[in-house]
C-alpha positions, 0 to 999 in steps of 0.5 A: 556107426555113421559120422552123424551118429558119432557127432551126436554121441560126442556132443552128449558126452561133452554135455555130461562132462560140462556139468563140472568145470573142465580142463582141456589139455590144449595144443592148438591142433585139430583134435584139442581145438574140436574138444575145446569148442564142444566143451565151451558150447556145452558149458554154456548150458550149465554155467561152468568154466572151461580151461584151455591148458597149454604146456609151454615146452621146448619140445614143440614149435614156439609158433605152434604155442603162440597160435594155440594161445590165440585159438584158445581165447577165440574159442571162449575158454580161459587160457592157462599155460604151464612152463615145463622142462621135460628133458630134465624132469621127465627123464627123457634126455637120452630119448628112451623108447618109452619117452612118450610114456614118461613125458605124457605122465610127467605133463599130465601130472602137472596138468592135474595139479593145475586143474585141481587148483582151478577146481576143474574136476574133469580133464580131457585130452585129444587122442583119436581112434587112429592114435590107438592103432599107432605106436603111442606109449604115452596113451598108457600114461593117459589111461593110468592117470584117468584122463578122459579121451572123448574123441577116441571113446566116440570112435572119431578118426583123424579124418572125422575130427577134421571134418567135424572141426571144419563144419564148426568153422574151426581154423585148425581143422586143416592144420597138419599134425605136429608131434613133439620135436623129439620124434625127429631123433633116433631112440637113444640119441642125446636130446638137447634144446639147441638141436630141437631149435635147429630142427624147428627152424629147418622145418619152418623154412621148408613149410613156408615154401608151401609144403603141408607135411614136413619132417626133418629126421636127424641122424647125426650130421645127416638130415633126412627130409620127409614131405608128401611125395607129390611135393618131390618135384618142388623140393628138387626144384628148390633144392639149392636153397634148402641145402644151403639153409640146412647146411647153415644150420650145421648139418653136413648132409641133406637127403630126401626120403624117397618114401615121403612123409609118414608119421612115426617113421622113427618107430619102425621095428619097435616092440609095441610094448616098448 
């Protein structure tokens, strides 16, 4: 199916969903921003409401959450925020291999309760087709709870999501993907909010230098930097200030991953059944 056909099919789906009040699991990224925009546009035809529900969590960058609130309000949705503590409540303190499943299930159960209180009968989330091909145990929780994934259902890849979002003038169309900070640590490692704050600070420091994809993978007191390979020369040129900053955060050794940035690099050799 061509992109234009997918886009039209997605709009039709959103028009059907908008006959009732809609709750969108909103992060401010390209996927959920596209969903939110289409939901708001469709709701105008039916006089229904659209709620952008953000999960306030320490597992994501504070800057991302601030930007998400602004984006939700600009889209014309009613913004709601739920404060959660996944480490304590979702049983992921030791970063188990099914962390994403436990976390997603806990988060969406909270979102379902909020949606029910708001009278939103339809709950949407932003999984795309590419996500279905990666290690994503959280998608099982989404399916079990009956949450709708319109982008995946319509066959939208990440590239197509960005293209459609850009055509609609959505600023998040070029925003890099930002999975939760727990993905920076090996499975089985003890997680703490303090350690995740350090990772967030380190990534923001490097990202501010102009790098697009940035991940700091933590192995004890070793920090492994992942950036796109075309950025290696710049990383080395600014190596002294990067090393100084990261060591001041408490890391003893600073390394550059020669394979460059790749999503899910901590998932290598995992059994997909987790």
